[in-house]
C-alpha positions as CSV (number, residue, x, y, z in Angstrom):
1,M,-105.9,-19.5,-187.8
2,P,-109.8,-18.2,-188.5
3,A,-110.9,-18.0,-191.9
4,T,-111.4,-14.4,-193.7
5,G,-114.3,-14.0,-192.6
6,E,-114.3,-15.4,-188.9
7,R,-111.2,-12.9,-188.6
8,D,-112.7,-9.8,-189.7
9,T,-115.7,-10.5,-187.7
10,L,-113.6,-11.2,-184.5
11,Q,-112.0,-7.5,-185.5
12,F,-115.5,-5.7,-185.2
13,Q,-116.7,-7.5,-182.3
14,G,-113.5,-7.6,-180.0
15,T,-110.4,-5.0,-178.7
16,A,-107.6,-5.9,-177.4
17,C,-106.7,-5.0,-173.8
18,D,-103.6,-2.7,-173.6
19,V,-102.3,-4.6,-170.9
20,C,-103.2,-8.5,-171.1
21,G,-103.4,-8.3,-175.1
22,E,-106.1,-10.4,-174.6
23,V,-109.3,-9.8,-177.3
24,R,-112.3,-9.1,-175.5
25,P,-115.9,-7.9,-176.4
26,R,-116.0,-3.7,-177.1
27,A,-118.6,-3.8,-173.8
28,T,-116.0,-5.0,-171.8
29,I,-113.2,-2.1,-172.6
30,D,-112.7,1.1,-170.8
31,T,-111.7,4.0,-172.5
32,N,-108.4,3.2,-171.6
33,H,-108.1,0.0,-173.5
34,W,-108.2,-2.0,-170.0
35,C,-110.1,-4.9,-169.8
36,E,-112.1,-5.5,-166.2
37,D,-109.3,-8.2,-165.0
38,C,-106.4,-5.3,-165.7
39,R,-108.9,-2.2,-164.7
40,P,-107.6,-2.5,-160.8
41,R,-103.9,-3.3,-161.6
42,M,-103.6,-0.5,-164.1
43,L,-105.3,1.9,-161.7
44,K,-103.4,1.1,-158.5
45,R,-99.8,1.7,-160.7
46,L,-101.3,5.1,-162.1
47,R,-101.9,6.2,-158.2
48,V,-98.4,5.9,-157.9
49,W,-96.3,6.8,-160.8
50,R,-98.9,10.0,-161.7
51,H,-97.4,11.4,-158.1
52,A,-93.9,10.3,-158.8
53,T,-93.6,12.1,-162.5
54,A,-95.2,15.2,-161.2
55,L,-92.6,15.3,-158.2
56,V,-90.2,14.9,-160.7
57,V,-91.1,17.8,-162.4
58,A,-92.4,19.9,-160.0
59,L,-89.4,19.9,-157.1
60,P,-86.5,21.2,-159.5
61,I,-88.9,24.2,-160.1
62,A,-89.8,24.8,-156.6
63,A,-85.7,24.2,-155.5
64,W,-85.2,26.7,-158.2
65,V,-87.6,29.2,-157.0
66,F,-86.7,29.0,-153.4
67,I,-82.9,29.1,-154.4
68,H,-83.0,31.6,-157.1
69,P,-81.8,35.0,-156.0
70,T,-84.3,37.2,-156.8
71,F,-87.3,35.3,-155.5
72,G,-88.0,38.2,-153.0
73,R,-88.8,40.3,-156.0
74,Q,-92.4,38.4,-156.3
75,P,-94.9,37.5,-153.9
76,L,-94.7,33.8,-152.5
77,M,-98.4,33.1,-153.8
78,L,-97.3,33.8,-157.8
79,W,-93.9,31.3,-157.6
80,S,-96.4,28.9,-155.5
81,L,-99.1,29.1,-158.1
82,F,-96.1,28.5,-160.8
83,V,-95.0,25.2,-158.6
84,I,-98.6,23.7,-158.2
85,A,-99.3,24.0,-161.8
86,A,-96.1,22.1,-162.4
87,Y,-97.2,19.6,-160.6
88,Y,-100.3,19.3,-161.9
89,L,-99.1,19.1,-165.5
90,G,-96.5,16.4,-164.4
91,F,-99.5,14.5,-162.9
92,R,-101.5,14.7,-166.0
93,F,-97.9,13.7,-167.9
94,G,-97.6,10.8,-165.5
95,R,-100.6,9.3,-166.9
96,E,-99.8,9.3,-170.4
97,V,-96.4,8.3,-169.6
98,M,-97.5,5.1,-167.9
99,K,-100.2,4.3,-170.4
100,V,-97.5,4.3,-173.1
101,Y,-94.9,2.6,-171.2
102,T,-97.5,-0.8,-170.4
103,R,-98.3,-0.7,-174.5
104,L,-94.4,-0.6,-175.3
105,R,-94.3,-3.5,-172.3
106,R,-96.9,-5.5,-174.1
107,G,-95.5,-5.3,-177.6
108,A,-98.1,-3.4,-179.2
C-alpha cells in the first residue's frame, strides 16, 4: 500500500481505464475513459451493439407504422422520418448502454 502522499500524487497523475481498470497517465486515456489498449476492442463492440440497440428500438415502431390501420392518412415520408428518428435515438442510446455495461461489468 503506497504512503498517503504517494497515493494522492497517483490520483492526480493517472486515471483508471473503464474497461480494464488499470491506472494510466491522463494523456493516454481518451474522453470515453478508455486506454489505448482497450480502445480498438471497445470501438468494435460499439459498432455492433449500437446498431443492435437501434434495431430493437426502431423495428417495433416500424411494424406498428405498417400494421396500423390509419397508416394511409399520413404521407409515407412522415412515417419514414419517425422510424428514422427512432433508429437514430436507439443508435445514440446504444452507445451509452454499452459504456455503462462495461463499467458495471468491471465493477467500477
